[in-house]
N, C-alpha and C positions, 0 to 999 in steps of 0.2 A: 276547448274547455270541456270539463267533465260534467257539466250541468249542475254543479253545486253552487249555491249562492254563498257568497262571503258576507256574513253579517258583521258589521262593525258596531259594537256597543259603545256608545259614547261614555267617556270616563265620568264617574260621578263628580258632580261639582264639589270643589273643595269648600270646607267650612269657611265662613267669613272670618277674617282675622279679628282677634279680640281688639276692641276699641281701646286705645290708650287715651287717657285724659292728659291734656297739656299742663294740668296742675296736679299737685300732690293731694292725696287723701287728707282731709282735715285731721288734726290731732285730736285725741280724746279730750273730753271736757269733764272736769270733776266738780264744777260748780263755783269756781272762783269768779266773783263779779267782774274783776278787772280784766279777765280773759274772755268774758262772754261776747263782747262786740267782735273781737278778732275771730273767735270760734264761729259765730254766726255768719260773719262775712266769708270765711273760708267755705263753710257749708253751702251758702247761697251761690258762690262762684262755681264750686264743683258741680252743683245741681244744674246751674244755668248752662254749663258746657256739655251736659249729658241729658238733655230734655227727654229723650226716649227712655232713659232709666228711671225718670221721676215724673210719670205722666199724671199723677194725681196727688192730693194732699196726703193720703195715707202712705204713699211711697216716700214722700219728703219727711214726714214725721218719723216713720220707721227708720229712715237713714240717720236722722239726727239722734234718735234714741239709741241706735246701735253704736254711736260714738260717745255715749255718756259713761262715766265711771264714778265710783265713790258715791258721795251724797246725791249727785245729780241722777245717777242710775237708780238709787233707792227711791227718789221722788218719782221717777218715770215708771217703775215696775208696776205699781197699782193701775196705772193707765192701761197697761197691756193686759194684766190679769182680769180687769173688769171691763175690757173692751170699751173704754171711754169714748164718748163722742169727739173728744179732742184729737183722737187718732185720725179723724177725717176732716179736721179743721186746722190747717197749717198755721194761719194767723192767730187763731185762738190758742193753739199750743204754744206758739212763741210768746204770746202775751203772758200766759201762765208761767212759762219758764223764766221770763224776765222777772216777774213778781217773786217767784220762789228764790231765784238767785239773789235778788236784791235783799229780801228778808233774811236769807241765810247770812249774807255779808253783814247786814245790820246787826244781827244778834251775835254772830261769832266774833265781831270786832268791837262790840260794845259801843257802837256809834250812838250819838245822842238821839233819843227818841222824839225830840221835838220836830224832826223832819217827817215822822210817820203820818201825822194828819194831812200834811200837804201832799204827800205821795198818794195817800188813799183818796183825797179829794180829786186830784188830777185823774186817777184811774176811774173814779166814779163819773167824772165829767166826760171822759172818753167813752165810757160804756153807755151813758145816757145819750151822748151825741149820736152814737150809732143807731139809737132808737128814735132819734128826732126830738129828743127832750133836752132842754138846756137848764142847767142849774148854776147857782153861784152868780 
């Protein structure tokens, strides 16, 4: 031998393969009340299968906002521009989105307004129950 050392540099590790989700990306949501349960279910399934991509409420809310279009996107835009506390409160965001979607459906389809007090009472009871207060 000639006294030279043969250095072997290990190959750089290859980048991890992109993770594929076993379910499709949820479709965009424009605010139609009858499509809200399916949209929300698709989003929750997608997020549950990729927990590392959605480690906190802000990531979940941001994902859902990215899938909004039309009236739903118009509703969510001020939340982003004003850095709303709802961006860090997934359940609160969903509750507000449900109310917004329901009210849009109510007024766009001229549904009878006699349901409105019952809806608002139910929401009030839920809100007070969270605070340990019972009404009605």
